[in-house]
MITOR-492352 format. One record per residue: x, y, z of N, C-alpha, C in turn; residue number from 1. Coordinates in nm, 4 decimals. Example, Ala and Ser with C-alpha at 12.3 -4.5 7.8 and 13.67 -1.06 7.14 Angstrom:
// MITOR-492352
+----------+----------+----------+----------+----------+----------+----------+----------+----------+-----+
|     n_xx |     n_yy |     n_zz |    ca_xx |    ca_yy |    ca_zz |     c_xx |     c_yy |     c_zz |   n |
+----------+----------+----------+----------+----------+----------+----------+----------+----------+-----+
|   1.3190 |  -0.5690 |   0.7800 |   1.2300 |  -0.4500 |   0.7800 |   1.3200 |  -0.3300 |   0.7800 |   1 |
|   1.2850 |  -0.2250 |   0.7080 |   1.3670 |  -0.1060 |   0.7140 |   1.2900 |   0.0030 |   0.7870 |   2 |
+----------+----------+----------+----------+----------+----------+----------+----------+----------+-----+
END
This chain:
// MITOR-492352
+----------+----------+----------+----------+----------+----------+----------+----------+----------+-----+
|     n_xx |     n_yy |     n_zz |    ca_xx |    ca_yy |    ca_zz |     c_xx |     c_yy |     c_zz |   n |
+----------+----------+----------+----------+----------+----------+----------+----------+----------+-----+
|   2.8988 |  -3.5473 |   0.9612 |   2.9075 |  -3.4721 |   0.8392 |   3.0138 |  -3.3623 |   0.8527 |   1 |
|   3.0188 |  -3.2970 |   0.9699 |   3.1216 |  -3.1946 |   0.9891 |   3.2609 |  -3.2542 |   0.9778 |   2 |
|   3.2807 |  -3.3714 |   1.0359 |   3.4120 |  -3.4363 |   1.0307 |   3.4528 |  -3.4694 |   0.8869 |   3 |
|   3.3558 |  -3.4811 |   0.7985 |   3.3839 |  -3.5091 |   0.6574 |   3.4008 |  -3.3804 |   0.5774 |   4 |
|   3.3959 |  -3.2635 |   0.6447 |   3.4202 |  -3.1370 |   0.5768 |   3.2966 |  -3.0614 |   0.5329 |   5 |
|   3.1808 |  -3.1067 |   0.5732 |   3.0583 |  -3.0372 |   0.5347 |   3.0216 |  -2.9331 |   0.6390 |   6 |
|   2.9544 |  -2.8266 |   0.5967 |   2.9051 |  -2.7252 |   0.6898 |   2.7534 |  -2.7355 |   0.6976 |   7 |
|   2.7031 |  -2.6933 |   0.8104 |   2.5582 |  -2.6997 |   0.8279 |   2.5250 |  -2.7691 |   0.9578 |   8 |
|   2.4106 |  -2.8135 |   0.9702 |   2.3079 |  -2.8155 |   0.8660 |   2.2260 |  -2.6874 |   0.8646 |   9 |
|   2.1726 |  -2.6560 |   0.7498 |   2.0677 |  -2.5561 |   0.7369 |   1.9380 |  -2.6350 |   0.7405 |  10 |
|   1.8485 |  -2.5948 |   0.8281 |   1.7225 |  -2.6683 |   0.8420 |   1.6088 |  -2.5901 |   0.7780 |  11 |
|   1.5289 |  -2.6611 |   0.7011 |   1.4143 |  -2.6020 |   0.6327 |   1.2940 |  -2.6915 |   0.6596 |  12 |
|   1.1818 |  -2.6295 |   0.6914 |   1.0573 |  -2.7044 |   0.7077 |   0.9653 |  -2.6713 |   0.5917 |  13 |
|   0.9233 |  -2.7744 |   0.5216 |   0.8263 |  -2.7588 |   0.4136 |   0.6895 |  -2.7854 |   0.4755 |  14 |
|   0.6118 |  -2.6799 |   0.4895 |   0.4822 |  -2.6908 |   0.5544 |   0.3809 |  -2.7510 |   0.4583 |  15 |
|   0.3134 |  -2.8535 |   0.5029 |   0.2127 |  -2.9206 |   0.4214 |   0.0750 |  -2.8840 |   0.4747 |  16 |
|   0.0207 |  -2.9671 |   0.5628 |  -0.1069 |  -2.9390 |   0.6261 |  -0.2292 |  -2.9627 |   0.5403 |  17 |
|  -0.2103 |  -2.9811 |   0.4090 |  -0.3262 |  -3.0012 |   0.3233 |  -0.3840 |  -3.1412 |   0.3428 |  18 |
|  -0.5091 |  -3.1566 |   0.3101 |  -0.5754 |  -3.2865 |   0.3176 |  -0.5875 |  -3.3397 |   0.1752 |  19 |
|  -0.5439 |  -3.4631 |   0.1565 |  -0.5536 |  -3.5270 |   0.0251 |  -0.6426 |  -3.6500 |   0.0369 |  20 |
|  -0.7081 |  -3.6826 |  -0.0723 |  -0.7922 |  -3.8014 |  -0.0790 |  -0.7106 |  -3.9143 |  -0.1388 |  21 |
|  -0.7195 |  -4.0320 |  -0.0784 |  -0.6435 |  -4.1473 |  -0.1280 |  -0.7359 |  -4.2672 |  -0.1445 |  22 |
|  -0.7122 |  -4.3413 |  -0.2519 |  -0.7907 |  -4.4619 |  -0.2788 |  -0.7293 |  -4.5816 |  -0.2070 |  23 |
|  -0.8027 |  -4.6902 |  -0.2055 |  -0.7504 |  -4.8147 |  -0.1482 |  -0.6216 |  -4.8539 |  -0.2197 |  24 |
|  -0.6185 |  -4.8443 |  -0.3526 |  -0.4977 |  -4.8796 |  -0.4289 |  -0.3784 |  -4.7931 |  -0.3877 |  25 |
|  -0.4025 |  -4.6645 |  -0.3651 |  -0.2934 |  -4.5758 |  -0.3239 |  -0.2414 |  -4.6114 |  -0.1851 |  26 |
|  -0.3310 |  -4.6488 |  -0.0948 |  -0.2892 |  -4.6895 |   0.0398 |  -0.2081 |  -4.8187 |   0.0322 |  27 |
|  -0.2547 |  -4.9153 |  -0.0452 |  -0.1821 |  -5.0418 |  -0.0603 |  -0.0424 |  -5.0149 |  -0.1182 |  28 |
|  -0.0348 |  -4.9315 |  -0.2189 |   0.0953 |  -4.8970 |  -0.2778 |   0.1865 |  -4.8309 |  -0.1752 |  29 |
|   0.1296 |  -4.7426 |  -0.0939 |   0.2094 |  -4.6751 |   0.0090 |   0.2635 |  -4.7753 |   0.1109 |  30 |
|   0.1812 |  -4.8728 |   0.1492 |   0.2265 |  -4.9756 |   0.2437 |   0.3436 |  -5.0532 |   0.1843 |  31 |
|   0.3296 |  -5.0969 |   0.0592 |   0.4350 |  -5.1768 |  -0.0035 |   0.5593 |  -5.0949 |  -0.0372 |  32 |
|   0.5511 |  -4.9628 |  -0.0313 |   0.6692 |  -4.8797 |  -0.0565 |   0.7573 |  -4.8658 |   0.0678 |  33 |
|   0.7061 |  -4.9065 |   0.1833 |   0.7843 |  -4.9004 |   0.3074 |   0.8894 |  -5.0108 |   0.3075 |  34 |
|   1.0080 |  -4.9787 |   0.3562 |   1.1128 |  -5.0813 |   0.3599 |   1.0737 |  -5.1971 |   0.4505 |  35 |
|   0.9923 |  -5.1713 |   0.5518 |   0.9508 |  -5.2779 |   0.6432 |   0.8385 |  -5.3643 |   0.5859 |  36 |
|   0.7809 |  -5.3221 |   0.4734 |   0.6722 |  -5.3987 |   0.4122 |   0.6953 |  -5.4175 |   0.2622 |  37 |
|   0.8210 |  -5.4213 |   0.2227 |   0.8534 |  -5.4423 |   0.0815 |   0.7985 |  -5.5781 |   0.0379 |  38 |
|   0.7421 |  -5.5838 |  -0.0818 |   0.6760 |  -5.7077 |  -0.1263 |   0.7612 |  -5.8339 |  -0.1140 |  39 |
|   0.8903 |  -5.8248 |  -0.1402 |   0.9727 |  -5.9467 |  -0.1354 |   0.9807 |  -6.0065 |   0.0063 |  40 |
|   0.9542 |  -5.9257 |   0.1080 |   0.9595 |  -5.9760 |   0.2453 |   0.8448 |  -6.0724 |   0.2771 |  41 |
|   0.7388 |  -6.0683 |   0.1976 |   0.6230 |  -6.1539 |   0.2229 |   0.6348 |  -6.2909 |   0.1563 |  42 |
|   0.7291 |  -6.3027 |   0.0621 |   0.7509 |  -6.4283 |  -0.0110 |   0.6174 |  -6.4804 |  -0.0665 |  43 |
|   0.5865 |  -6.6062 |  -0.0382 |   0.4649 |  -6.6657 |  -0.0944 |   0.3379 |  -6.6198 |  -0.0230 |  44 |
|   0.3522 |  -6.5416 |   0.0853 |   0.2353 |  -6.4911 |   0.1580 |   0.1866 |  -6.3558 |   0.1054 |  45 |
|   0.2568 |  -6.3000 |   0.0046 |   0.2201 |  -6.1688 |  -0.0479 |   0.0756 |  -6.1630 |  -0.0976 |  46 |
|   0.0289 |  -6.2577 |  -0.1803 |  -0.1097 |  -6.2485 |  -0.2275 |  -0.2122 |  -6.2488 |  -0.1125 |  47 |
|  -0.1913 |  -6.3309 |  -0.0128 |  -0.2854 |  -6.3374 |   0.1002 |  -0.2833 |  -6.2075 |   0.1802 |  48 |
|  -0.1629 |  -6.1528 |   0.2039 |  -0.1537 |  -6.0269 |   0.2781 |  -0.2211 |  -5.9144 |   0.2003 |  49 |
|  -0.1926 |  -5.9072 |   0.0714 |  -0.2504 |  -5.8022 |  -0.0117 |  -0.4029 |  -5.8115 |  -0.0124 |  50 |
|  -0.4546 |  -5.9312 |  -0.0244 |  -0.5995 |  -5.9515 |  -0.0232 |  -0.6591 |  -5.9104 |   0.1111 |  51 |
|  -0.5959 |  -5.9506 |   0.2217 |  -0.6451 |  -5.9135 |   0.3551 |  -0.6410 |  -5.7623 |   0.3751 |  52 |
|  -0.5324 |  -5.6989 |   0.3313 |  -0.5184 |  -5.5537 |   0.3456 |  -0.6274 |  -5.4817 |   0.2658 |  53 |
|  -0.6476 |  -5.5230 |   0.1420 |  -0.7505 |  -5.4606 |   0.0588 |  -0.8905 |  -5.4792 |   0.1196 |  54 |
|  -0.9175 |  -5.5987 |   0.1743 |  -1.0472 |  -5.6247 |   0.2376 |  -1.0667 |  -5.5321 |   0.3579 |  55 |
|  -0.9647 |  -5.5209 |   0.4417 |  -0.9722 |  -5.4347 |   0.5598 |  -0.9948 |  -5.2890 |   0.5194 |  56 |
|  -0.9179 |  -5.2417 |   0.4227 |  -0.9310 |  -5.1026 |   0.3796 |  -1.0674 |  -5.0765 |   0.3154 |  57 |
|  -1.1123 |  -5.1684 |   0.2332 |  -1.2414 |  -5.1509 |   0.1662 |  -1.3553 |  -5.1456 |   0.2679 |  58 |
|  -1.3467 |  -5.2284 |   0.3707 |  -1.4533 |  -5.2283 |   0.4720 |  -1.4495 |  -5.1023 |   0.5586 |  59 |
|  -1.3332 |  -5.0384 |   0.5689 |  -1.3205 |  -4.9187 |   0.6514 |  -1.3378 |  -4.7892 |   0.5726 |  60 |
|  -1.3277 |  -4.7965 |   0.4412 |  -1.3313 |  -4.6759 |   0.3571 |  -1.4717 |  -4.6171 |   0.3494 |  61 |
|  -1.4754 |  -4.4877 |   0.3468 |  -1.6003 |  -4.4164 |   0.3245 |  -1.5990 |  -4.3722 |   0.1785 |  62 |
|  -1.6911 |  -4.4214 |   0.0997 |  -1.6958 |  -4.3908 |  -0.0444 |  -1.5684 |  -4.4344 |  -0.1165 |  63 |
|  -1.5087 |  -4.5446 |  -0.0700 |  -1.3865 |  -4.5982 |  -0.1299 |  -1.2694 |  -4.5011 |  -0.1252 |  64 |
|  -1.2716 |  -4.4078 |  -0.0326 |  -1.1649 |  -4.3078 |  -0.0218 |  -1.1252 |  -4.2894 |   0.1236 |  65 |
|  -1.0039 |  -4.2420 |   0.1429 |  -0.9536 |  -4.2044 |   0.2747 |  -0.9033 |  -4.0611 |   0.2656 |  66 |
|  -0.9112 |  -3.9883 |   0.3748 |  -0.8563 |  -3.8536 |   0.3819 |  -0.7301 |  -3.8593 |   0.4667 |  67 |
|  -0.6256 |  -3.7934 |   0.4180 |  -0.4982 |  -3.7908 |   0.4906 |  -0.4483 |  -3.6478 |   0.4976 |  68 |
|  -0.4160 |  -3.6025 |   0.6186 |  -0.3548 |  -3.4704 |   0.6334 |  -0.2042 |  -3.4878 |   0.6177 |  69 |
|  -0.1475 |  -3.4214 |   0.5193 |  -0.0047 |  -3.4330 |   0.4909 |   0.0761 |  -3.3690 |   0.6035 |  70 |
|   0.1811 |  -3.4377 |   0.6445 |   0.2675 |  -3.3880 |   0.7512 |   0.3745 |  -3.2953 |   0.6944 |  71 |
|   0.4228 |  -3.2061 |   0.7792 |   0.5335 |  -3.1204 |   0.7395 |   0.6572 |  -3.2055 |   0.7143 |  72 |
|   0.7444 |  -3.1567 |   0.6291 |   0.8684 |  -3.2261 |   0.5972 |   0.9836 |  -3.1405 |   0.6459 |  73 |
|   1.0689 |  -3.1966 |   0.7311 |   1.1878 |  -3.1271 |   0.7793 |   1.3081 |  -3.1740 |   0.6986 |  74 |
|   1.3830 |  -3.0775 |   0.6451 |   1.4979 |  -3.1074 |   0.5607 |   1.6231 |  -3.0507 |   0.6265 |  75 |
|   1.7288 |  -3.1323 |   0.6324 |   1.8585 |  -3.0860 |   0.6816 |   1.9534 |  -3.0827 |   0.5622 |  76 |
|   2.0073 |  -2.9644 |   0.5339 |   2.0944 |  -2.9455 |   0.4183 |   2.2376 |  -2.9255 |   0.4661 |  77 |
|   2.3252 |  -3.0109 |   0.4188 |   2.4686 |  -3.0008 |   0.4471 |   2.5388 |  -2.9586 |   0.3173 |  78 |
|   2.6360 |  -2.8696 |   0.3285 |   2.7072 |  -2.8210 |   0.2095 |   2.8560 |  -2.8536 |   0.2216 |  79 |
|   2.9183 |  -2.8870 |   0.1070 |   3.0633 |  -2.9148 |   0.1093 |   3.1447 |  -2.7882 |   0.1324 |  80 |
+----------+----------+----------+----------+----------+----------+----------+----------+----------+-----+
END
């Protein structure tokens, strides 16, 4: 970035730490939002994977919910 004329980086940490409740549907959506698990990568196996994932999550969920502690987010800001 410096070689391209940018200065920085200025680093900022956005502190999270809060606990959020997530449903099975939200977890499934989060999985499919990952580039390594994008729906098109499953081709014709997508319905079977989705069904297996939902079954696994439902059997592990307490009251159909999961608790997740949000991680801090580190941001690197480069300026022209």
